[in-house]
N, C-alpha and C positions, 0 to 999 in steps of 0.2 A: 355301687357296682352297676355296670351296664353290660348289656349284651346287644350286639348289633345284628346278628343273624343266626338262625338255626337252619342247617341244611342236612336233611336226613339222607341216609344211604339206602337206596331202594334196590332190592335184588332183581336181576333181569329175568331169572328163571332159566330154563334150558336154552332158549334161543335169544342170545344177546342182541343180535342184529334185528330180529323181529321186534324186540322190546324198544329198540331205538326208533324204528320206523313208527311204532304205535304212538310213542310220546310226541314225535314230530307231527304226526297226523292229528293228535289231540290238540296241538297248538303250542307246544313248548319249542323253544329255540335251543338247538344243541350248540353250546359255546365252547366245548372241549370234548375230544374223544381220543381214546387209545384202545388197546386190546382188553383192558381190564376195567376202565372207568370212563363214564361220560358225565358232563355237567349240563343240565338242562335248566332253562330259565323261562319264566313267563312273568312279565311285569317285574316286580322286585323280588319275586320268589324263585328260589333255586333248589335243586336236589341233585344228588349224585346217583347215577344209575350204575350199579356195580355188576360186573360180569360174575354173577354168583347164583348158584342154584342149590336150594335146600327146600324141598316141597313143604315139609312140615312148618318150617319157619315162615315161608312165603304165605301160606294159608292162614297164618296167625298174625300177620303184620298188617297194621292199619295206620292210616294217617288222614288228616283233614286238610282239604284245600278250600279256603273261603274265597268265593267269587262274587262279582257284582251282579251278573245276569244269569241266574241259575236256569231259567227257561231257555235262554240262548245256548248254554252249555248242553242242556238236555237235547235240543234239536241237533246240535253237532255230534253228540255221542250216538244218537240214533242213526245218523248217517254212517258213522264208523261201524256200528253193529250191522247195519244192513249190507255194508260192503263185504262182510264175511272174510275180511283179510286177517282178522285177529280173533283168537279164542277169548273173547271177553263177554262179560255179562253186566247188566246194569238194571237198576230199578228206577222207575220214573220218580220225579221229585215228590217227596212226601213230608208231611209235618210229623216230627217225632215228639214223644212226651218230654224230652229234655229241652224242648223249645227251639229246635233247629229244623228248618226245611232243608232237606238234602237228597242227593242222589247217591246211591251206593254203587260204585263201579268196581268190578273185579278185573284187574289188568291181566295181560297174558301170563304173568308169573303166578297169579292167584292172590296178589296183594289187594286189599280192600281200601279203596279211596272213598272217603266221605267227602263229597263235594257239596258244600253248603253255601248259603248266603247269610250275610250279616243279619242278625236279629235287630229289627227296628223298633 
């Protein structure tokens, strides 16, 4: 058995349009959009942004994005935070006991993105 791709559905939170702009500013390409769903891509990775709001769910939803240049991502994320366009929070890159160096980014909906780099 083979699987070719896993594409999570990410809730947008209260402001679907703001969430779309956030992910575009973060570096994702929007490849499809309608009133209820967008598809975003970066490299070979894709996710669905769903026009959906449930605060409790959003604040308990997490996913990991593995990147090549974590420090470059951190610089870019800091620029986004300093712009104050989005209600986001992030912690600087840190090594965790489970062996990953990662950034924890809370997106506008409250979803926690674990942005990490491959362990070498």
